MMTF fields as JSON, N, C-alpha, C and O atoms, coordinates in Angstrom:
{
  "mmtfVersion": "1.0.0",
  "mmtfProducer": "UNKNOWN",
  "numBonds": 411,
  "numAtoms": 412,
  "numGroups": 103,
  "numChains": 1,
  "numModels": 1,
  "chainsPerModel": [1],
  "groupsPerChain": [103],
  "chainIdList": ["A"],
  "bondAtomList": [4, 2, 8, 6, 12, 10, 16, 14, 20, 18, 24, 22, 28, 26, 32, 30, 36, 34, 40, 38, 44, 42, 48, 46, 52, 50, 56, 54, 60, 58, 64, 62, 68, 66, 72, 70, 76, 74, 80, 78, 84, 82, 88, 86, 92, 90, 96, 94, 100, 98, 104, 102, 108, 106, 112, 110, 116, 114, 120, 118, 124, 122, 128, 126, 132, 130, 136, 134, 140, 138, 144, 142, 148, 146, 152, 150, 156, 154, 160, 158, 164, 162, 168, 166, 172, 170, 176, 174, 180, 178, 184, 182, 188, 186, 192, 190, 196, 194, 200, 198, 204, 202, 208, 206, 212, 210, 216, 214, 220, 218, 224, 222, 228, 226, 232, 230, 236, 234, 240, 238, 244, 242, 248, 246, 252, 250, 256, 254, 260, 258, 264, 262, 268, 266, 272, 270, 276, 274, 280, 278, 284, 282, 288, 286, 292, 290, 296, 294, 300, 298, 304, 302, 308, 306, 312, 310, 316, 314, 320, 318, 324, 322, 328, 326, 332, 330, 336, 334, 340, 338, 344, 342, 348, 346, 352, 350, 356, 354, 360, 358, 364, 362, 368, 366, 372, 370, 376, 374, 380, 378, 384, 382, 388, 386, 392, 390, 396, 394, 400, 398, 404, 402, 408, 406],
  "bondOrderList": [1, 1, 1, 1, 1, 1, 1, 1, 1, 1, 1, 1, 1, 1, 1, 1, 1, 1, 1, 1, 1, 1, 1, 1, 1, 1, 1, 1, 1, 1, 1, 1, 1, 1, 1, 1, 1, 1, 1, 1, 1, 1, 1, 1, 1, 1, 1, 1, 1, 1, 1, 1, 1, 1, 1, 1, 1, 1, 1, 1, 1, 1, 1, 1, 1, 1, 1, 1, 1, 1, 1, 1, 1, 1, 1, 1, 1, 1, 1, 1, 1, 1, 1, 1, 1, 1, 1, 1, 1, 1, 1, 1, 1, 1, 1, 1, 1, 1, 1, 1, 1, 1],
  "groupList": [{"groupName": "UNK", "atomNameList": ["N", "CA", "C", "O"], "elementList": ["N", "C", "C", "O"], "formalChargeList": [0, 0, 0, 0], "bondAtomList": [1, 0, 2, 1, 3, 2], "bondOrderList": [1, 1, 2], "singleLetterCode": "X", "chemCompType": "L-PEPTIDE LINKING"}],
  "groupTypeList": [0, 0, 0, 0, 0, 0, 0, 0, 0, 0, 0, 0, 0, 0, 0, 0, 0, 0, 0, 0, 0, 0, 0, 0, 0, 0, 0, 0, 0, 0, 0, 0, 0, 0, 0, 0, 0, 0, 0, 0, 0, 0, 0, 0, 0, 0, 0, 0, 0, 0, 0, 0, 0, 0, 0, 0, 0, 0, 0, 0, 0, 0, 0, 0, 0, 0, 0, 0, 0, 0, 0, 0, 0, 0, 0, 0, 0, 0, 0, 0, 0, 0, 0, 0, 0, 0, 0, 0, 0, 0, 0, 0, 0, 0, 0, 0, 0, 0, 0, 0, 0, 0, 0],
  "groupIdList": [1, 2, 3, 4, 5, 6, 7, 8, 9, 10, 11, 12, 13, 14, 15, 16, 17, 18, 19, 20, 21, 22, 23, 24, 25, 26, 27, 28, 29, 30, 31, 32, 33, 34, 35, 36, 37, 38, 39, 40, 41, 42, 43, 44, 45, 46, 47, 48, 49, 50, 51, 52, 53, 54, 55, 56, 57, 58, 59, 60, 61, 62, 63, 64, 65, 66, 67, 68, 69, 70, 71, 72, 73, 74, 75, 76, 77, 78, 79, 80, 81, 82, 83, 84, 85, 86, 87, 88, 89, 90, 91, 92, 93, 94, 95, 96, 97, 98, 99, 100, 101, 102, 103],
  "secStructList": [7, 2, 2, 2, 2, 2, 2, 2, 2, 2, 2, 2, 2, 2, 2, 2, 2, 2, 2, 2, 2, 2, 2, 1, 7, 7, 6, 6, 7, 4, 4, 4, 4, 4, 4, 4, 4, 4, 4, 4, 6, 1, 7, 6, 6, 7, 2, 2, 2, 2, 2, 2, 2, 2, 2, 2, 2, 2, 2, 2, 2, 2, 2, 2, 2, 2, 2, 2, 2, 2, 2, 2, 2, 2, 2, 2, 6, 6, 7, 7, 6, 4, 4, 4, 7, 7, 7, 7, 7, 7, 7, 7, 7, 7, 7, 7, 7, 7, 6, 6, 6, 6, 7],
  "xCoordList": [10.059, 9.854, 9.42, 8.564, 9.995, 9.649, 8.205, 7.509, 7.757, 6.379, 5.393, 4.34, 5.707, 4.794, 4.753, 3.701, 5.883, 5.904, 5.074, 4.299, 5.236, 4.46, 2.975, 2.138, 2.641, 1.234, 0.639, -0.508, 1.398, 0.92, 0.772, -0.184, 1.723, 1.619, 0.381, -0.289, 0.074, -1.106, -2.383, -3.288, -2.456, -3.648, -3.795, -4.899, -2.683, -2.724, -3.141, -3.93, -2.619, -2.986, -4.467, -5.1, -5.021, -6.447, -7.288, -8.236, -6.951, -7.724, -7.625, -8.637, -6.423, -6.231, -6.929, -7.503, -6.889, -7.547, -9.059, -9.705, -9.614, -11.063, -11.458, -12.468, -10.682, -10.98, -10.861, -11.704, -9.83, -9.652, -10.795, -11.226, -11.288, -12.407, -13.689, -14.474, -13.899, -15.13, -15.155, -16.235, -14.006, -13.972, -14.242, -14.526, -14.161, -14.393, -15.875, -16.73, -16.157, -17.55, -18.07, -17.351, -19.309, -19.938, -21.309, -21.691, -22.044, -23.372, -24.329, -25.287, -24.074, -24.937, -24.291, -24.67, -23.349, -22.614, -21.73, -20.545, -22.2, -21.379, -20.778, -21.41, -19.577, -18.907, -18.166, -17.581, -18.176, -17.536, -18.193, -17.581, -19.418, -20.118, -19.458, -19.651, -18.689, -18.06, -16.737, -16.098, -16.307, -15.058, -15.235, -14.252, -16.457, -16.8, -15.99, -15.884, -15.411, -14.724, -13.246, -12.467, -12.856, -11.459, -11.101, -9.976, -12.049, -11.79, -10.641, -9.868, -10.512, -9.475, -8.074, -7.086, -7.97, -6.668, -6.001, -4.78, -6.801, -6.253, -6.171, -5.708, -6.596, -6.523, -7.901, -8.91, -7.931, -9.189, -10.121, -11.34, -9.58, -10.425, -11.01, -11.864, -10.576, -11.093, -10.313, -9.285, -10.787, -10.042, -10.177, -9.497, -11.047, -11.28, -10.023, -9.738, -9.273, -8.049, -7.001, -6.329, -6.864, -5.907, -6.274, -5.412, -7.562, -8.0, -7.893, -7.611, -8.116, -8.002, -6.549, -6.277, -5.627, -4.208, -3.757, -2.993, -4.221, -3.867, -4.425, -3.739, -5.674, -6.294, -5.555, -5.352, -5.151, -4.397, -3.061, -2.661, -2.366, -1.081, -1.229, -0.452, -2.212, -2.434, -2.855, -2.439, -3.682, -4.082, -2.905, -2.813, -2.003, -0.806, 0.071, 0.567, 0.266, 1.061, 0.409, 1.096, -0.924, -1.658, -1.432, -1.174, -1.527, -1.344, 0.102, 0.337, 1.067, 2.468, 2.764, 3.492, 2.208, 2.409, 1.735, 2.274, 0.567, -0.126, 0.684, 0.798, 1.249, 2.064, 3.317, 3.714, 3.941, 5.129, 4.806, 5.553, 3.698, 3.295, 2.982, 3.349, 2.317, 2.013, 3.27, 3.348, 4.255, 5.514, 6.244, 6.77, 6.274, 6.987, 6.337, 7.034, 5.009, 4.326, 4.416, 4.447, 4.46, 4.559, 5.946, 6.077, 6.986, 8.329, 8.529, 9.258, 7.893, 8.027, 7.168, 7.399, 6.18, 5.329, 6.061, 5.621, 7.166, 7.932, 8.74, 9.193, 8.928, 9.656, 8.667, 7.499, 9.153, 8.308, 8.985, 10.209, 8.193, 8.74, 9.492, 10.472, 9.029, 9.667, 11.08, 11.96, 11.311, 12.646, 13.653, 14.845, 13.211, 14.106, 14.24, 14.902, 13.625, 13.686, 15.065, 15.737, 15.466, 16.723, 16.456, 15.565, 17.237, 16.975, 17.687, 17.28, 18.715, 19.433, 18.865, 18.384, 18.926, 18.436, 19.335, 19.974, 19.374, 20.175, 19.32, 19.831, 18.046, 17.137, 17.278, 17.214, 17.47, 17.615, 16.258, 15.575, 15.881, 14.6, 14.676, 15.707, 13.615, 13.641, 13.68, 13.139, 14.327, 14.436, 13.195, 12.587, 12.839, 11.675, 12.059, 13.184, 11.153, 11.476, 11.648, 10.937, 12.562, 12.791, 11.784, 11.265, 11.503, 10.523, 10.957, 10.097, 12.246, 12.713, 12.427, 12.224, 12.41, 12.184, 10.713, 10.373, 9.845, 8.415, 7.843, 6.715, 8.574, 8.073, 8.206, 7.827],
  "yCoordList": [-51.576, -50.752, -49.351, -48.752, -48.836, -47.492, -47.433, -46.448, -48.474, -48.491, -48.533, -47.898, -49.257, -49.302, -47.962, -47.563, -47.263, -45.928, -44.954, -44.166, -45.01, -44.124, -44.453, -43.564, -45.712, -46.081, -45.499, -45.052, -45.499, -44.871, -43.356, -42.759, -42.74, -41.311, -41.038, -40.023, -41.933, -41.782, -41.783, -40.987, -42.666, -42.733, -41.462, -40.942, -40.963, -39.715, -38.554, -37.705, -38.509, -37.437, -37.481, -36.435, -38.671, -38.795, -38.232, -37.483, -38.584, -38.106, -36.59, -35.922, -36.04, -34.588, -33.869, -32.799, -34.436, -33.816, -33.78, -32.783, -34.86, -34.894, -33.859, -33.173, -33.746, -32.755, -31.341, -30.491, -31.078, -29.74, -29.381, -28.228, -30.339, -30.066, -29.828, -28.943, -30.608, -30.451, -29.16, -28.663, -28.607, -27.366, -26.13, -25.062, -26.252, -25.096, -24.768, -25.65, -23.487, -23.055, -23.379, -23.257, -23.787, -24.089, -23.431, -22.76, -23.619, -23.017, -23.653, -23.015, -24.898, -25.555, -25.551, -26.35, -24.688, -24.469, -25.659, -25.438, -26.883, -28.039, -27.907, -27.354, -28.402, -28.284, -26.97, -26.706, -26.134, -24.826, -23.925, -22.95, -24.216, -23.419, -23.538, -22.679, -24.584, -24.791, -24.051, -24.129, -23.319, -22.564, -21.377, -20.885, -20.903, -19.929, -18.661, -18.011, -18.297, -17.019, -17.112, -16.255, -18.093, -18.234, -17.344, -17.407, -16.508, -15.68, -14.713, -14.454, -14.179, -13.177, -13.793, -13.076, -15.076, -15.73, -15.795, -15.679, -15.98, -16.189, -14.907, -14.955, -13.777, -12.518, -11.965, -12.483, -10.893, -10.194, -10.998, -10.875, -11.808, -12.586, -13.826, -14.485, -14.153, -15.335, -16.571, -16.48, -17.72, -18.958, -19.503, -20.467, -18.901, -19.492, -19.485, -20.469, -18.397, -18.348, -19.309, -20.008, -19.343, -20.243, -21.698, -22.509, -22.03, -23.406, -23.804, -24.96, -22.855, -23.168, -23.486, -24.44, -22.691, -22.949, -24.252, -25.009, -24.514, -25.746, -26.964, -27.975, -26.856, -27.958, -28.224, -29.377, -27.152, -27.323, -28.004, -28.894, -27.597, -28.205, -29.677, -30.513, -29.994, -31.384, -32.221, -33.371, -31.636, -32.345, -32.618, -33.692, -31.646, -31.839, -32.945, -33.795, -32.938, -33.987, -35.357, -36.36, -35.388, -36.64, -37.198, -38.39, -36.338, -36.79, -37.244, -38.27, -36.482, -36.856, -38.186, -39.018, -38.387, -39.639, -40.806, -41.912, -40.564, -41.606, -42.034, -43.226, -41.058, -41.382, -42.148, -43.101, -41.736, -42.433, -43.87, -44.789, -44.068, -45.423, -46.275, -47.449, -45.703, -46.442, -46.873, -47.991, -45.982, -46.322, -47.422, -48.36, -47.305, -48.298, -49.676, -50.684, -49.721, -51.01, -51.593, -52.814, -50.742, -51.277, -51.839, -52.821, -51.237, -51.79, -53.069, -53.961, -53.167, -54.402, -55.518, -56.688, -55.181, -56.211, -56.959, -58.033, -56.411, -57.09, -58.253, -59.106, -58.304, -59.402, -60.491, -60.22, -61.711, -62.831, -63.632, -63.61, -64.327, -65.194, -66.348, -66.846, -66.767, -67.882, -67.502, -68.362, -66.222, -65.787, -65.928, -66.093, -65.87, -65.919, -67.32, -67.494, -68.304, -69.661, -70.284, -69.991, -71.126, -71.856, -73.099, -73.89, -73.26, -74.363, -75.654, -76.722, -75.602, -76.818, -77.362, -76.608, -78.667, -79.31, -80.495, -81.079, -80.832, -81.964, -83.189, -84.206, -83.108, -84.205, -85.237, -84.903, -86.485, -87.572, -88.227, -88.56, -88.407, -89.022, -90.515, -91.141, -91.089, -92.535, -93.327, -92.914, -94.455, -95.319, -96.174, -96.576, -96.44, -97.284, -98.732, -99.128, -99.529, -100.942, -101.692, -101.43, -102.589, -103.402, -104.547, -104.92, -105.1, -106.184, -107.418, -108.189, -107.642, -108.818, -108.722, -109.74, -107.484, -107.331, -107.378, -107.532, -107.252, -107.251, -108.658, -108.806, -109.698, -111.081, -111.687, -112.842],
  "zCoordList": [-10.714, -9.546, -9.946, -9.294, -10.997, -11.431, -11.906, -11.661, -12.579, -13.067, -11.907, -11.974, -10.86, -9.717, -8.994, -8.495, -8.932, -8.321, -9.162, -8.619, -10.479, -11.343, -11.299, -11.462, -11.082, -10.946, -9.668, -9.668, -8.591, -7.35, -7.532, -7.037, -8.244, -8.528, -9.372, -9.181, -10.301, -11.154, -10.319, -10.565, -9.344, -8.487, -7.666, -7.511, -7.14, -6.365, -7.267, -6.853, -8.495, -9.418, -9.772, -9.916, -9.911, -10.219, -9.084, -9.322, -7.866, -6.712, -6.595, -6.385, -6.728, -6.613, -7.763, -7.56, -8.959, -10.108, -9.935, -10.258, -9.431, -9.193, -8.144, -8.299, -7.097, -6.053, -6.618, -6.33, -7.417, -7.993, -8.932, -8.963, -9.691, -10.599, -9.81, -10.15, -8.768, -7.984, -7.181, -6.862, -6.847, -6.073, -6.924, -6.381, -8.228, -9.089, -9.15, -9.074, -9.289, -9.387, -10.778, -11.77, -10.833, -12.108, -12.129, -11.171, -13.207, -13.299, -12.292, -11.855, -11.928, -10.948, -9.562, -8.707, -9.335, -8.097, -7.734, -7.487, -7.683, -7.346, -5.957, -5.058, -5.777, -4.491, -4.351, -3.3, -5.39, -5.311, -4.291, -3.855, -3.897, -2.898, -1.533, -0.673, -1.332, -0.034, 0.107, 1.156, -0.952, -0.831, 0.095, 0.649, 0.281, 1.311, 1.282, 0.242, 2.425, 2.565, 2.218, 2.635, 1.494, 1.099, -0.086, -0.583, -0.552, -1.725, -1.5, -2.423, -0.309, -0.052, 0.006, -0.159, 0.23, 0.319, -1.053, -1.156, -2.106, -3.435, -4.257, -5.397, -3.732, -4.456, -4.746, -4.267, -5.548, -5.812, -6.706, -6.588, -7.589, -8.501, -7.85, -8.443, -6.658, -5.986, -6.362, -7.034, -5.939, -6.171, -7.585, -7.938, -8.406, -9.72, -10.581, -11.264, -10.56, -11.356, -10.802, -11.561, -9.479, -8.84, -9.105, -9.444, -8.951, -9.174, -10.643, -10.956, -11.538, -12.964, -13.316, -14.045, -12.8, -13.063, -12.418, -13.016, -11.213, -10.525, -11.264, -11.417, -11.72, -12.451, -13.756, -14.136, -14.446, -15.682, -15.415, -16.166, -14.358, -14.025, -13.659, -14.12, -12.842, -12.446, -13.655, -13.798, -14.521, -15.74, -16.658, -17.253, -16.774, -17.591, -17.015, -17.755, -15.686, -15.041, -15.223, -15.413, -15.164, -15.353, -16.756, -16.918, -17.765, -19.142, -19.371, -20.01, -18.852, -19.008, -18.321, -18.864, -17.141, -16.411, -17.144, -17.173, -17.733, -18.487, -19.706, -19.994, -20.424, -21.599, -21.182, -21.853, -20.077, -19.588, -19.191, -19.526, -18.48, -18.091, -19.317, -19.366, -20.291, -21.507, -22.243, -22.752, -22.299, -22.957, -22.189, -22.788, -20.862, -20.055, -20.164, -20.277, -20.129, -20.229, -21.629, -21.782, -22.667, -24.027, -24.297, -25.026, -23.724, -23.923, -23.123, -23.555, -21.967, -21.19, -21.766, -21.462, -22.591, -23.195, -24.308, -24.72, -24.796, -25.843, -25.286, -26.049, -23.984, -23.357, -22.958, -22.677, -22.94, -22.571, -21.47, -21.335, -20.697, -19.664, -20.302, -19.75, -21.459, -22.158, -22.592, -22.641, -22.908, -23.31, -22.181, -22.44, -20.962, -19.804, -19.203, -18.18, -19.825, -19.284, -19.507, -20.496, -18.595, -18.723, -19.559, -19.251, -20.616, -21.541, -21.157, -21.615, -20.349, -19.969, -18.67, -17.825, -18.52, -17.316, -16.974, -17.849, -15.712, -15.254, -14.975, -14.505, -15.253, -14.988, -16.104, -17.287, -15.711, -16.677, -16.868, -15.899, -18.103, -18.404, -18.101, -18.35, -17.574, -17.296, -18.601, -19.627, -18.521, -19.713, -19.841, -18.85, -21.064, -21.322, -21.069, -21.372, -20.523, -20.29, -21.618, -22.588, -21.64, -22.846, -22.863, -21.811, -24.006, -24.081, -23.312, -22.886, -23.115, -22.395, -20.894, -20.233, -20.352, -18.922, -18.564, -17.391, -19.527, -19.243, -19.12, -18.649, -19.523, -19.467, -18.133, -17.939]
}
């Protein structure tokens, strides 16, 4: 259950990280041109410092979550379904016919 929750968190982190990277200004402007008049909300330097710190934080969380998921999946890979099988059974095997009954 924990691995499935962390996998969902991983997907959310990927989407947020992609959005944070696309919102940053670049030499080719990208989607950073759509930040518009929001410069005054984040301070005198504009959103670039805020977005850079946010992107770094989300990237760090992404890497930490990836390492955690890798560790969890590698430890669960050491177990096998065969190890958990029940070896005893109550089913009786049929008896082979004797040569006298086949005549």
